[in-house]
Structure formats: C-alpha cells, structure tokens
Backbone atoms as SQL, in Angstrom:
CREATE TABLE atoms (id INTEGER PRIMARY KEY, chain TEXT, resi INTEGER, resn TEXT, atom TEXT, x REAL, y REAL, z REAL);
INSERT INTO atoms VALUES
  (1, 'A', 1, 'MET', 'N', -11.962, 29.120, -10.377),
  (2, 'A', 1, 'MET', 'CA', -12.517, 27.999, -9.627),
  (3, 'A', 1, 'MET', 'C', -13.400, 28.546, -8.517),
  (4, 'A', 2, 'PRO', 'N', -14.634, 28.095, -8.412),
  (5, 'A', 2, 'PRO', 'CA', -15.534, 28.607, -7.376),
  (6, 'A', 2, 'PRO', 'C', -15.083, 28.160, -5.996),
  (7, 'A', 3, 'ASP', 'N', -15.444, 28.962, -4.997),
  (8, 'A', 3, 'ASP', 'CA', -15.102, 28.634, -3.612),
  (9, 'A', 3, 'ASP', 'C', -16.183, 27.801, -2.940),
  (10, 'A', 4, 'ASP', 'N', -17.179, 27.323, -3.733),
  (11, 'A', 4, 'ASP', 'CA', -18.259, 26.525, -3.160),
  (12, 'A', 4, 'ASP', 'C', -17.715, 25.179, -2.706),
  (13, 'A', 5, 'LYS', 'N', -18.153, 24.751, -1.566),
  (14, 'A', 5, 'LYS', 'CA', -17.756, 23.457, -1.025),
  (15, 'A', 5, 'LYS', 'C', -18.558, 22.376, -1.737),
  (16, 'A', 6, 'ARG', 'N', -17.860, 21.362, -2.260),
  (17, 'A', 6, 'ARG', 'CA', -18.514, 20.275, -2.965),
  (18, 'A', 6, 'ARG', 'C', -18.285, 18.995, -2.164),
  (19, 'A', 7, 'VAL', 'N', -19.359, 18.332, -1.815),
  (20, 'A', 7, 'VAL', 'CA', -19.278, 17.105, -1.039),
  (21, 'A', 7, 'VAL', 'C', -19.823, 15.969, -1.888),
  (22, 'A', 8, 'ASP', 'N', -19.004, 14.929, -2.051),
  (23, 'A', 8, 'ASP', 'CA', -19.408, 13.773, -2.848),
  (24, 'A', 8, 'ASP', 'C', -20.105, 12.763, -1.934),
  (25, 'A', 9, 'GLN', 'N', -21.412, 12.635, -2.094),
  (26, 'A', 9, 'GLN', 'CA', -22.194, 11.734, -1.257),
  (27, 'A', 9, 'GLN', 'C', -22.595, 10.460, -2.003),
  (28, 'A', 10, 'GLU', 'N', -22.359, 10.410, -3.325),
  (29, 'A', 10, 'GLU', 'CA', -22.817, 9.275, -4.123),
  (30, 'A', 10, 'GLU', 'C', -22.254, 7.944, -3.636),
  (31, 'A', 11, 'TRP', 'N', -21.002, 7.926, -3.219),
  (32, 'A', 11, 'TRP', 'CA', -20.383, 6.665, -2.824),
  (33, 'A', 11, 'TRP', 'C', -21.116, 6.017, -1.660),
  (34, 'A', 12, 'LYS', 'N', -21.745, 6.823, -0.808),
  (35, 'A', 12, 'LYS', 'CA', -22.461, 6.272, 0.340),
  (36, 'A', 12, 'LYS', 'C', -23.666, 5.445, -0.105),
  (37, 'A', 13, 'ASP', 'N', -24.286, 5.852, -1.228),
  (38, 'A', 13, 'ASP', 'CA', -25.442, 5.106, -1.737),
  (39, 'A', 13, 'ASP', 'C', -25.044, 3.741, -2.282),
  (40, 'A', 14, 'LYS', 'N', -23.790, 3.582, -2.675),
  (41, 'A', 14, 'LYS', 'CA', -23.321, 2.341, -3.275),
  (42, 'A', 14, 'LYS', 'C', -22.853, 1.317, -2.241),
  (43, 'A', 15, 'VAL', 'N', -22.676, 1.757, -1.009),
  (44, 'A', 15, 'VAL', 'CA', -22.206, 0.868, 0.049),
  (45, 'A', 15, 'VAL', 'C', -23.388, 0.102, 0.622),
  (46, 'A', 16, 'PRO', 'N', -23.268, -1.243, 0.722),
  (47, 'A', 16, 'PRO', 'CA', -24.371, -2.020, 1.288),
  (48, 'A', 16, 'PRO', 'C', -24.649, -1.596, 2.728),
  (49, 'A', 17, 'GLN', 'N', -25.913, -1.499, 3.063),
  (50, 'A', 17, 'GLN', 'CA', -26.330, -1.089, 4.405),
  (51, 'A', 17, 'GLN', 'C', -26.622, -2.322, 5.248),
  (52, 'A', 18, 'GLY', 'N', -25.660, -2.767, 6.012),
  (53, 'A', 18, 'GLY', 'CA', -25.848, -3.921, 6.887),
  (54, 'A', 18, 'GLY', 'C', -25.692, -5.236, 6.136),
  (55, 'A', 19, 'ALA', 'N', -25.555, -6.312, 6.878),
  (56, 'A', 19, 'ALA', 'CA', -25.393, -7.640, 6.277),
  (57, 'A', 19, 'ALA', 'C', -26.756, -8.187, 5.864),
  (58, 'A', 20, 'PRO', 'N', -26.806, -8.920, 4.743),
  (59, 'A', 20, 'PRO', 'CA', -28.069, -9.559, 4.351),
  (60, 'A', 20, 'PRO', 'C', -28.551, -10.510, 5.443),
  (61, 'A', 21, 'ALA', 'N', -29.862, -10.703, 5.512),
  (62, 'A', 21, 'ALA', 'CA', -30.452, -11.508, 6.584),
  (63, 'A', 21, 'ALA', 'C', -29.955, -12.942, 6.566),
  (64, 'A', 22, 'GLU', 'N', -29.640, -13.499, 5.367),
  (65, 'A', 22, 'GLU', 'CA', -29.232, -14.896, 5.310),
  (66, 'A', 22, 'GLU', 'C', -27.784, -15.112, 5.730),
  (67, 'A', 23, 'GLN', 'N', -26.991, -14.042, 5.833),
  (68, 'A', 23, 'GLN', 'CA', -25.605, -14.185, 6.245),
  (69, 'A', 23, 'GLN', 'C', -25.480, -13.977, 7.748),
  (70, 'A', 24, 'GLU', 'N', -24.608, -14.762, 8.347),
  (71, 'A', 24, 'GLU', 'CA', -24.315, -14.541, 9.754),
  (72, 'A', 24, 'GLU', 'C', -23.226, -13.483, 9.848),
  (73, 'A', 25, 'PRO', 'N', -23.260, -12.652, 10.867),
  (74, 'A', 25, 'PRO', 'CA', -22.207, -11.650, 11.006),
  (75, 'A', 25, 'PRO', 'C', -20.847, -12.321, 11.171),
  (76, 'A', 26, 'LYS', 'N', -19.824, -11.699, 10.589),
  (77, 'A', 26, 'LYS', 'CA', -18.469, -12.250, 10.707),
  (78, 'A', 26, 'LYS', 'C', -17.983, -12.086, 12.134),
  (79, 'A', 27, 'LYS', 'N', -17.233, -13.081, 12.606),
  (80, 'A', 27, 'LYS', 'CA', -16.675, -13.013, 13.950),
  (81, 'A', 27, 'LYS', 'C', -15.428, -12.150, 13.917),
  (82, 'A', 28, 'LYS', 'N', -15.260, -11.344, 14.957),
  (83, 'A', 28, 'LYS', 'CA', -14.089, -10.492, 15.057),
  (84, 'A', 28, 'LYS', 'C', -12.895, -11.321, 15.514),
  (85, 'A', 29, 'PRO', 'N', -11.717, -11.007, 14.967),
  (86, 'A', 29, 'PRO', 'CA', -10.516, -11.645, 15.507),
  (87, 'A', 29, 'PRO', 'C', -10.327, -11.200, 16.957),
  (88, 'A', 30, 'PRO', 'N', -9.679, -12.021, 17.785),
  (89, 'A', 30, 'PRO', 'CA', -9.539, -11.692, 19.209),
  (90, 'A', 30, 'PRO', 'C', -8.913, -10.319, 19.460),
  (91, 'A', 31, 'LEU', 'N', -7.949, -9.892, 18.652),
  (92, 'A', 31, 'LEU', 'CA', -7.298, -8.610, 18.886),
  (93, 'A', 31, 'LEU', 'C', -8.186, -7.428, 18.519),
  (94, 'A', 32, 'ALA', 'N', -9.171, -7.643, 17.655),
  (95, 'A', 32, 'ALA', 'CA', -10.021, -6.547, 17.203),
  (96, 'A', 32, 'ALA', 'C', -10.765, -5.890, 18.360),
  (97, 'A', 33, 'ASP', 'N', -11.071, -6.661, 19.402),
  (98, 'A', 33, 'ASP', 'CA', -11.759, -6.090, 20.555),
  (99, 'A', 33, 'ASP', 'C', -10.861, -5.133, 21.325),
  (100, 'A', 34, 'LYS', 'N', -9.547, -5.332, 21.232),
  (101, 'A', 34, 'LYS', 'CA', -8.608, -4.523, 21.999),
  (102, 'A', 34, 'LYS', 'C', -8.130, -3.296, 21.229),
  (103, 'A', 35, 'LEU', 'N', -8.231, -3.338, 19.899),
  (104, 'A', 35, 'LEU', 'CA', -7.768, -2.226, 19.082),
  (105, 'A', 35, 'LEU', 'C', -8.859, -1.172, 18.962),
  (106, 'A', 36, 'VAL', 'N', -8.458, 0.071, 19.049),
  (107, 'A', 36, 'VAL', 'CA', -9.395, 1.174, 18.910),
  (108, 'A', 36, 'VAL', 'C', -8.970, 1.979, 17.688),
  (109, 'A', 37, 'THR', 'N', -9.883, 2.181, 16.778),
  (110, 'A', 37, 'THR', 'CA', -9.610, 2.980, 15.604),
  (111, 'A', 37, 'THR', 'C', -9.994, 4.416, 15.902),
  (112, 'A', 38, 'ALA', 'N', -9.065, 5.323, 15.624),
  (113, 'A', 38, 'ALA', 'CA', -9.346, 6.738, 15.866),
  (114, 'A', 38, 'ALA', 'C', -10.412, 7.223, 14.899),
  (115, 'A', 39, 'GLU', 'N', -11.210, 8.148, 15.371),
  (116, 'A', 39, 'GLU', 'CA', -12.234, 8.739, 14.519),
  (117, 'A', 39, 'GLU', 'C', -11.549, 9.602, 13.464),
  (118, 'A', 40, 'ALA', 'N', -11.989, 9.495, 12.228),
  (119, 'A', 40, 'ALA', 'CA', -11.386, 10.263, 11.144),
  (120, 'A', 40, 'ALA', 'C', -11.798, 11.726, 11.270),
  (121, 'A', 41, 'LYS', 'N', -10.853, 12.554, 11.655),
  (122, 'A', 41, 'LYS', 'CA', -11.091, 13.987, 11.788),
  (123, 'A', 41, 'LYS', 'C', -9.959, 14.722, 11.100),
  (124, 'A', 42, 'PHE', 'N', -10.248, 15.910, 10.633),
  (125, 'A', 42, 'PHE', 'CA', -9.245, 16.719, 9.962),
  (126, 'A', 42, 'PHE', 'C', -8.071, 17.010, 10.895),
  (127, 'A', 43, 'THR', 'N', -8.353, 17.304, 12.158),
  (128, 'A', 43, 'THR', 'CA', -7.282, 17.616, 13.104),
  (129, 'A', 43, 'THR', 'C', -6.387, 16.408, 13.356),
  (130, 'A', 44, 'PHE', 'N', -6.944, 15.205, 13.258),
  (131, 'A', 44, 'PHE', 'CA', -6.119, 14.001, 13.420),
  (132, 'A', 44, 'PHE', 'C', -5.138, 13.878, 12.258),
  (133, 'A', 45, 'LEU', 'N', -5.587, 14.176, 11.050),
  (134, 'A', 45, 'LEU', 'CA', -4.713, 14.153, 9.885),
  (135, 'A', 45, 'LEU', 'C', -3.589, 15.174, 10.054),
  (136, 'A', 46, 'ILE', 'N', -3.933, 16.369, 10.503),
  (137, 'A', 46, 'ILE', 'CA', -2.928, 17.417, 10.715),
  (138, 'A', 46, 'ILE', 'C', -1.922, 16.963, 11.774),
  (139, 'A', 47, 'SER', 'N', -2.408, 16.384, 12.852),
  (140, 'A', 47, 'SER', 'CA', -1.521, 15.910, 13.923),
  (141, 'A', 47, 'SER', 'C', -0.584, 14.817, 13.427),
  (142, 'A', 48, 'SER', 'N', -1.088, 13.939, 12.578),
  (143, 'A', 48, 'SER', 'CA', -0.256, 12.860, 12.039),
  (144, 'A', 48, 'SER', 'C', 0.886, 13.409, 11.193),
  (145, 'A', 49, 'LEU', 'N', 0.563, 14.346, 10.312),
  (146, 'A', 49, 'LEU', 'CA', 1.611, 14.942, 9.473),
  (147, 'A', 49, 'LEU', 'C', 2.581, 15.775, 10.309),
  (148, 'A', 50, 'ALA', 'N', 2.061, 16.474, 11.313),
  (149, 'A', 50, 'ALA', 'CA', 2.924, 17.264, 12.195),
  (150, 'A', 50, 'ALA', 'C', 3.867, 16.353, 12.976),
  (151, 'A', 51, 'SER', 'N', 3.372, 15.209, 13.423),
  (152, 'A', 51, 'SER', 'CA', 4.222, 14.257, 14.142),
  (153, 'A', 51, 'SER', 'C', 5.348, 13.764, 13.248),
  (154, 'A', 52, 'GLN', 'N', 5.025, 13.503, 11.987),
  (155, 'A', 52, 'GLN', 'CA', 6.060, 13.059, 11.048),
  (156, 'A', 52, 'GLN', 'C', 7.118, 14.147, 10.869),
  (157, 'A', 53, 'ALA', 'N', 6.685, 15.394, 10.777),
  (158, 'A', 53, 'ALA', 'CA', 7.634, 16.504, 10.656),
  (159, 'A', 53, 'ALA', 'C', 8.520, 16.591, 11.903),
  (160, 'A', 54, 'LEU', 'N', 7.931, 16.437, 13.084),
  (161, 'A', 54, 'LEU', 'CA', 8.698, 16.501, 14.329),
  (162, 'A', 54, 'LEU', 'C', 9.699, 15.356, 14.432),
  (163, 'A', 55, 'ILE', 'N', 9.312, 14.179, 13.959),
  (164, 'A', 55, 'ILE', 'CA', 10.246, 13.047, 13.928),
  (165, 'A', 55, 'ILE', 'C', 11.412, 13.380, 13.011),
  (166, 'A', 56, 'ASN', 'N', 11.107, 13.928, 11.826),
  (167, 'A', 56, 'ASN', 'CA', 12.161, 14.260, 10.870),
  (168, 'A', 56, 'ASN', 'C', 13.024, 15.431, 11.326),
  (169, 'A', 57, 'LEU', 'N', 12.507, 16.272, 12.197),
  (170, 'A', 57, 'LEU', 'CA', 13.309, 17.356, 12.770),
  (171, 'A', 57, 'LEU', 'C', 14.162, 16.860, 13.936),
  (172, 'A', 58, 'GLY', 'N', 13.995, 15.602, 14.318),
  (173, 'A', 58, 'GLY', 'CA', 14.768, 15.028, 15.411),
  (174, 'A', 58, 'GLY', 'C', 14.245, 15.393, 16.780),
  (175, 'A', 59, 'LEU', 'N', 13.033, 15.923, 16.838),
  (176, 'A', 59, 'LEU', 'CA', 12.462, 16.348, 18.119),
  (177, 'A', 59, 'LEU', 'C', 11.660, 15.249, 18.802),
  (178, 'A', 60, 'ILE', 'N', 11.309, 14.227, 18.037),
  (179, 'A', 60, 'ILE', 'CA', 10.612, 13.053, 18.564),
  (180, 'A', 60, 'ILE', 'C', 11.395, 11.836, 18.100),
  (181, 'A', 61, 'GLU', 'N', 11.476, 10.849, 18.959),
  (182, 'A', 61, 'GLU', 'CA', 12.179, 9.613, 18.609),
  (183, 'A', 61, 'GLU', 'C', 11.500, 8.913, 17.435),
  (184, 'A', 62, 'ASN', 'N', 12.293, 8.484, 16.478),
  (185, 'A', 62, 'ASN', 'CA', 11.786, 7.701, 15.353),
  (186, 'A', 62, 'ASN', 'C', 11.317, 6.355, 15.887),
  (187, 'A', 63, 'PRO', 'N', 10.043, 5.990, 15.699),
  (188, 'A', 63, 'PRO', 'CA', 9.543, 4.742, 16.273),
  (189, 'A', 63, 'PRO', 'C', 10.160, 3.493, 15.642),
  (190, 'A', 64, 'VAL', 'N', 10.719, 3.612, 14.464),
  (191, 'A', 64, 'VAL', 'CA', 11.340, 2.457, 13.806),
  (192, 'A', 64, 'VAL', 'C', 12.762, 2.241, 14.300),
  (193, 'A', 65, 'SER', 'N', 13.564, 3.308, 14.255),
  (194, 'A', 65, 'SER', 'CA', 14.981, 3.182, 14.635),
  (195, 'A', 65, 'SER', 'C', 15.219, 3.384, 16.129),
  (196, 'A', 66, 'LYS', 'N', 14.219, 3.912, 16.823),
  (197, 'A', 66, 'LYS', 'CA', 14.324, 4.222, 18.263),
  (198, 'A', 66, 'LYS', 'C', 15.423, 5.253, 18.534),
  (199, 'A', 67, 'LYS', 'N', 15.680, 6.133, 17.543),
  (200, 'A', 67, 'LYS', 'CA', 16.691, 7.184, 17.674),
  (201, 'A', 67, 'LYS', 'C', 16.082, 8.515, 17.250),
  (202, 'A', 68, 'ASN', 'N', 16.675, 9.595, 17.747),
  (203, 'A', 68, 'ASN', 'CA', 16.301, 10.926, 17.275),
  (204, 'A', 68, 'ASN', 'C', 17.209, 11.236, 16.086),
  (205, 'A', 69, 'GLU', 'N', 16.613, 11.322, 14.903),
  (206, 'A', 69, 'GLU', 'CA', 17.374, 11.542, 13.677),
  (207, 'A', 69, 'GLU', 'C', 16.832, 12.773, 12.960),
  (208, 'A', 70, 'VAL', 'N', 17.736, 13.541, 12.358),
  (209, 'A', 70, 'VAL', 'CA', 17.327, 14.738, 11.630),
  (210, 'A', 70, 'VAL', 'C', 17.329, 14.427, 10.129),
  (211, 'A', 71, 'ASP', 'N', 16.203, 14.686, 9.505),
  (212, 'A', 71, 'ASP', 'CA', 16.027, 14.543, 8.059),
  (213, 'A', 71, 'ASP', 'C', 15.275, 15.789, 7.600),
  (214, 'A', 72, 'LEU', 'N', 16.034, 16.842, 7.276),
  (215, 'A', 72, 'LEU', 'CA', 15.402, 18.114, 6.930),
  (216, 'A', 72, 'LEU', 'C', 14.550, 18.021, 5.668),
  (217, 'A', 73, 'GLU', 'N', 14.959, 17.206, 4.708),
  (218, 'A', 73, 'GLU', 'CA', 14.153, 17.036, 3.495),
  (219, 'A', 73, 'GLU', 'C', 12.801, 16.391, 3.826),
  (220, 'A', 74, 'GLY', 'N', 12.819, 15.383, 4.702),
  (221, 'A', 74, 'GLY', 'CA', 11.581, 14.736, 5.127),
  (222, 'A', 74, 'GLY', 'C', 10.681, 15.695, 5.895),
  (223, 'A', 75, 'ALA', 'N', 11.301, 16.520, 6.751),
  (224, 'A', 75, 'ALA', 'CA', 10.529, 17.511, 7.509),
  (225, 'A', 75, 'ALA', 'C', 9.912, 18.545, 6.573),
  (226, 'A', 76, 'LYS', 'N', 10.689, 19.000, 5.599),
  (227, 'A', 76, 'LYS', 'CA', 10.190, 19.976, 4.625),
  (228, 'A', 76, 'LYS', 'C', 9.020, 19.382, 3.839),
  (229, 'A', 77, 'PHE', 'N', 9.119, 18.113, 3.465),
  (230, 'A', 77, 'PHE', 'CA', 8.043, 17.458, 2.725),
  (231, 'A', 77, 'PHE', 'C', 6.753, 17.433, 3.551),
  (232, 'A', 78, 'ALA', 'N', 6.850, 17.069, 4.827),
  (233, 'A', 78, 'ALA', 'CA', 5.657, 17.015, 5.691),
  (234, 'A', 78, 'ALA', 'C', 5.059, 18.414, 5.865),
  (235, 'A', 79, 'ILE', 'N', 5.901, 19.424, 6.029),
  (236, 'A', 79, 'ILE', 'CA', 5.422, 20.804, 6.174),
  (237, 'A', 79, 'ILE', 'C', 4.766, 21.261, 4.877),
  (238, 'A', 80, 'ASP', 'N', 5.375, 20.909, 3.744),
  (239, 'A', 80, 'ASP', 'CA', 4.785, 21.268, 2.445),
  (240, 'A', 80, 'ASP', 'C', 3.432, 20.591, 2.237),
  (241, 'A', 81, 'LEU', 'N', 3.295, 19.353, 2.701),
  (242, 'A', 81, 'LEU', 'CA', 1.991, 18.676, 2.617),
  (243, 'A', 81, 'LEU', 'C', 0.933, 19.415, 3.436),
  (244, 'A', 82, 'LEU', 'N', 1.319, 19.846, 4.617),
  (245, 'A', 82, 'LEU', 'CA', 0.386, 20.604, 5.455),
  (246, 'A', 82, 'LEU', 'C', -0.001, 21.927, 4.792),
  (247, 'A', 83, 'GLN', 'N', 0.964, 22.597, 4.159),
  (248, 'A', 83, 'GLN', 'CA', 0.661, 23.847, 3.464),
  (249, 'A', 83, 'GLN', 'C', -0.275, 23.587, 2.280),
  (250, 'A', 84, 'MET', 'N', -0.056, 22.479, 1.565),
  (251, 'A', 84, 'MET', 'CA', -0.932, 22.133, 0.453),
  (252, 'A', 84, 'MET', 'C', -2.355, 21.894, 0.960),
  (253, 'A', 85, 'LEU', 'N', -2.493, 21.202, 2.087),
  (254, 'A', 85, 'LEU', 'CA', -3.814, 20.990, 2.677),
  (255, 'A', 85, 'LEU', 'C', -4.463, 22.317, 3.053),
  (256, 'A', 86, 'ALA', 'N', -3.674, 23.232, 3.599),
  (257, 'A', 86, 'ALA', 'CA', -4.205, 24.547, 3.957),
  (258, 'A', 86, 'ALA', 'C', -4.701, 25.270, 2.703),
  (259, 'A', 87, 'ASP', 'N', -3.922, 25.203, 1.639),
  (260, 'A', 87, 'ASP', 'CA', -4.312, 25.867, 0.390),
  (261, 'A', 87, 'ASP', 'C', -5.560, 25.234, -0.215),
  (262, 'A', 88, 'LYS', 'N', -5.607, 23.913, -0.251),
  (263, 'A', 88, 'LYS', 'CA', -6.705, 23.206, -0.911),
  (264, 'A', 88, 'LYS', 'C', -8.009, 23.237, -0.110),
  (265, 'A', 89, 'THR', 'N', -7.906, 23.453, 1.181),
  (266, 'A', 89, 'THR', 'CA', -9.117, 23.453, 2.017),
  (267, 'A', 89, 'THR', 'C', -9.555, 24.867, 2.402),
  (268, 'A', 90, 'ARG', 'N', -8.860, 25.866, 1.877),
  (269, 'A', 90, 'ARG', 'CA', -9.195, 27.265, 2.216),
  (270, 'A', 90, 'ARG', 'C', -10.678, 27.526, 1.956),
  (271, 'A', 91, 'GLY', 'N', -11.350, 28.053, 2.948),
  (272, 'A', 91, 'GLY', 'CA', -12.767, 28.367, 2.840),
  (273, 'A', 91, 'GLY', 'C', -13.685, 27.209, 3.226),
  (274, 'A', 92, 'ASN', 'N', -13.134, 26.038, 3.489),
  (275, 'A', 92, 'ASN', 'CA', -13.953, 24.864, 3.827),
  (276, 'A', 92, 'ASN', 'C', -13.690, 24.342, 5.238),
  (277, 'A', 93, 'LEU', 'N', -12.890, 25.036, 6.012),
  (278, 'A', 93, 'LEU', 'CA', -12.565, 24.584, 7.362),
  (279, 'A', 93, 'LEU', 'C', -13.360, 25.380, 8.384),
  (280, 'A', 94, 'SER', 'N', -13.623, 24.733, 9.513),
  (281, 'A', 94, 'SER', 'CA', -14.214, 25.483, 10.628),
  (282, 'A', 94, 'SER', 'C', -13.141, 26.435, 11.156),
  (283, 'A', 95, 'GLU', 'N', -13.550, 27.403, 11.939),
  (284, 'A', 95, 'GLU', 'CA', -12.589, 28.355, 12.499),
  (285, 'A', 95, 'GLU', 'C', -11.564, 27.631, 13.378),
  (286, 'A', 96, 'LEU', 'N', -12.014, 26.659, 14.143),
  (287, 'A', 96, 'LEU', 'CA', -11.112, 25.883, 14.991),
  (288, 'A', 96, 'LEU', 'C', -10.088, 25.119, 14.148),
  (289, 'A', 97, 'GLU', 'N', -10.533, 24.452, 13.081),
  (290, 'A', 97, 'GLU', 'CA', -9.621, 23.705, 12.211),
  (291, 'A', 97, 'GLU', 'C', -8.603, 24.634, 11.558),
  (292, 'A', 98, 'LYS', 'N', -9.060, 25.790, 11.103),
  (293, 'A', 98, 'LYS', 'CA', -8.165, 26.757, 10.454),
  (294, 'A', 98, 'LYS', 'C', -7.110, 27.263, 11.433),
  (295, 'A', 99, 'ARG', 'N', -7.528, 27.642, 12.631),
  (296, 'A', 99, 'ARG', 'CA', -6.577, 28.129, 13.640),
  (297, 'A', 99, 'ARG', 'C', -5.583, 27.036, 14.017),
  (298, 'A', 100, 'TYR', 'N', -6.074, 25.804, 14.142),
  (299, 'A', 100, 'TYR', 'CA', -5.197, 24.686, 14.498),
  (300, 'A', 100, 'TYR', 'C', -4.141, 24.467, 13.406),
  (301, 'A', 101, 'LEU', 'N', -4.579, 24.406, 12.162),
  (302, 'A', 101, 'LEU', 'CA', -3.656, 24.189, 11.050),
  (303, 'A', 101, 'LEU', 'C', -2.663, 25.339, 10.933),
  (304, 'A', 102, 'ASP', 'N', -3.129, 26.565, 11.039),
  (305, 'A', 102, 'ASP', 'CA', -2.234, 27.728, 10.970),
  (306, 'A', 102, 'ASP', 'C', -1.201, 27.697, 12.095),
  (307, 'A', 103, 'GLY', 'N', -1.639, 27.343, 13.292),
  (308, 'A', 103, 'GLY', 'CA', -0.726, 27.272, 14.432),
  (309, 'A', 103, 'GLY', 'C', 0.316, 26.186, 14.277),
  (310, 'A', 104, 'VAL', 'N', -0.112, 25.025, 13.787),
  (311, 'A', 104, 'VAL', 'CA', 0.816, 23.909, 13.570),
  (312, 'A', 104, 'VAL', 'C', 1.846, 24.302, 12.513),
  (313, 'A', 105, 'LEU', 'N', 1.392, 24.902, 11.415),
  (314, 'A', 105, 'LEU', 'CA', 2.323, 25.317, 10.361),
  (315, 'A', 105, 'LEU', 'C', 3.333, 26.336, 10.880),
  (316, 'A', 106, 'TYR', 'N', 2.864, 27.311, 11.631),
  (317, 'A', 106, 'TYR', 'CA', 3.775, 28.317, 12.183),
  (318, 'A', 106, 'TYR', 'C', 4.824, 27.660, 13.087),
  (319, 'A', 107, 'ASP', 'N', 4.372, 26.820, 14.002),
  (320, 'A', 107, 'ASP', 'CA', 5.276, 26.154, 14.939),
  (321, 'A', 107, 'ASP', 'C', 6.302, 25.297, 14.202),
  (322, 'A', 108, 'LEU', 'N', 5.848, 24.505, 13.228),
  (323, 'A', 108, 'LEU', 'CA', 6.771, 23.641, 12.498),
  (324, 'A', 108, 'LEU', 'C', 7.788, 24.442, 11.687),
  (325, 'A', 109, 'ARG', 'N', 7.343, 25.545, 11.098),
  (326, 'A', 109, 'ARG', 'CA', 8.278, 26.380, 10.325),
  (327, 'A', 109, 'ARG', 'C', 9.358, 26.979, 11.231),
  (328, 'A', 110, 'MET', 'N', 8.965, 27.425, 12.416),
  (329, 'A', 110, 'MET', 'CA', 9.952, 27.983, 13.349),
  (330, 'A', 110, 'MET', 'C', 10.947, 26.906, 13.792),
  (331, 'A', 111, 'ARG', 'N', 10.435, 25.722, 14.042),
  (332, 'A', 111, 'ARG', 'CA', 11.314, 24.618, 14.443),
  (333, 'A', 111, 'ARG', 'C', 12.229, 24.191, 13.291),
  (334, 'A', 112, 'PHE', 'N', 11.716, 24.248, 12.062),
  (335, 'A', 112, 'PHE', 'CA', 12.518, 23.917, 10.894),
  (336, 'A', 112, 'PHE', 'C', 13.680, 24.901, 10.742),
  (337, 'A', 113, 'VAL', 'N', 13.373, 26.191, 10.890),
  (338, 'A', 113, 'VAL', 'CA', 14.411, 27.215, 10.800),
  (339, 'A', 113, 'VAL', 'C', 15.485, 26.973, 11.853),
  (340, 'A', 114, 'GLU', 'N', 15.049, 26.677, 13.066),
  (341, 'A', 114, 'GLU', 'CA', 16.002, 26.415, 14.159),
  (342, 'A', 114, 'GLU', 'C', 16.860, 25.185, 13.855),
  (343, 'A', 115, 'ALA', 'N', 16.250, 24.131, 13.342),
  (344, 'A', 115, 'ALA', 'CA', 16.997, 22.907, 13.040),
  (345, 'A', 115, 'ALA', 'C', 17.939, 23.091, 11.860),
  (346, 'A', 116, 'SER', 'N', 17.637, 24.043, 10.990),
  (347, 'A', 116, 'SER', 'CA', 18.459, 24.290, 9.795),
  (348, 'A', 116, 'SER', 'C', 19.743, 25.058, 10.102),
  (349, 'A', 117, 'LYS', 'N', 19.823, 25.675, 11.271),
  (350, 'A', 117, 'LYS', 'CA', 21.002, 26.489, 11.626),
  (351, 'A', 117, 'LYS', 'C', 22.226, 25.644, 11.818);
C-alpha cells in the first residue's frame, strides 16, 4: 500500500453552494444562536476519545451517572481506537498532531496499567 496521502474532494463538488435565489434563508431556532459547534480538527477527535478513556478509567466523572466508575474494557477499547487512528494516519499527520497523539497514547497506557493493578 503506498504511503501517498489521498484526499477525496469530489463530495465537495456535489454539495450545493448557497441557497437558491428564490428561497428565503431558513430561520435559526432560538437555541442555535447560543450553541457553538467546535471546529472539526484531528486533535479534537483525539481529545474526545481520550476523555472517554479517562471516564472509563474512573479518572473523570461519568456525565451520565455522575459517578467515577471503572470500566477497563471500555478504556481499552478507547485506547485501541486511538492506536488504530495512529496506525491508519501514519505519514499523514503534522508533527504537532503526531506528538500529541503519541503523548496521549503513552499517558493513557500508563494510567491503564495503574488502574489494572
């Protein structure tokens, strides 16, 4: 398998560019003005998976149960997902993204070992 980075741009051509002139723009629901959507970044994805691992390690309160609960299988799954991302994106990350992902994986693995004792 080549290490060349392949970017699929075709889907962007299929997306309509702006609303047609005869349509009025849709009104936003009142809450939409207050909600902020995070920018889609690779580091945000890594942080999200790392947070899930930390919740499953019992180091962060579970937002659903409002308790610190240990689920080592869930933590292992989140760590394995991060490792899969590292493997699949090898050669396509910026140096900052690579260092961030490597650091997160190292930290989570050490915490997993500690929680497993």
